[in-house]
C-alpha positions, 0 to 999 in steps of 0.5 A: 923414904919420906913421904909428908901430905897434906901436913898441917900444924897449929899452936894455940890456933895459930896455923904455923903450918899449911897442907905441906906436901913433899916426897924425900929420897935416899942420897939427897941433900934437901935444903929449907929455905925462908924468911925468919919465921915462915915454918922452918924449924917447925917442919923439921920439928913435925918430921921428928915428932917433937911437934903434934900434928894436927892433920895430915900424915908423914911415913917413913919407909912406907910406915906411918911414923908414929907407928915406928917403935922409938928404939928402932927409929932412933937407928934410922932418923937423927936429929941436930937441933939448934940448940942442944943443951948440956950442962954436965961436966961430961968430956966430948968423947964422953958426948960423942959416945951416947949416940952409941947407946943402944949398941948394935955394933961393937964397942971396939967399931963404935970407937972406929966410928967415933975416931973418923967422925972426931976427925972430919968435924975437926974436933979430934983435940978436943976429945978430953976437953970438958964439954961447957968449956967449948966455944958454940962452934965446937959444941955444935960439931961435938952434936953433930958427931953425936948424932952421926954416930947414932945413924952410923948403927943403920941398917938401911939408908938413915934420915938427918934432920940438921937445923941451921947446922952453920949457924956458929961455924966459922967459914972453913967449919961451914964448908967441913960439915956441909961437904962431910953431910953431902958425902954421906949422901952421895957415899952412904945414901943418907937422906939430909934435911937442913934448914939453912940461911945463907943461900950460897951454902943452899945453892952450893950444897943442896941437890933440891930446895924447899922454900917456905914463906908463912907456913907453906912450901911455896917452890920446890925444885933445884938451886937454879930453879928456886934461886931467880932473881924474881924468887928472891925479890918476893920472898926476901924483899931483896934485889939481888945480882946473881952469878953463874960460871957456865950451864948447868952450875949453881948460882951464886948470890951477891 
């Protein structure tokens, strides 16, 4: 679905991303991990075209990403940034309904999709609340519902980009959100690329991991391959204990 080759990004002569290469397949959750300043969010912004790359190519469904018509691309690529500012006193339902435009399904179908997402994200009870009155975690889930409403109209498996989607969430909501994302990948063949700081969440929910350091991908692979004691020591300068409950189980880092 997505192919990135030799991607380089510079800002004010400083190299932010250097020679990034990877492919993403439908039906996978790909976690991007690494220390602060590694270039994780910048990579997502490059894919979503919020930042202009200096070198390299990004292909989406075998067509260069910059050649996609914006309106058509919006039905196949959704982005949840770290922060989504909205100061107008819209109701929660109004914010989520923004994901329906341009409308390619009936309004009745759209309302069914929205009601289902509000239920799955445990925010149905908030739909008539003014958006500015919500907590940070509630706002995060509202915007995720909006983005997933947008992608519900896709005619083929879409690409979902998430930048620290659990940063404002409590423990239960972290697992609820990532569990939903994982089910969309498995059941509806979404490709999900998500930046995560919690290595245990990355271990549990990602099929593949990209470890970034100083603007480069230094390792790619399964959680078992990437989350080794040596890698964590080298990248994060922390000497962990790693637990597993048996062969082929994801590591637990303490």
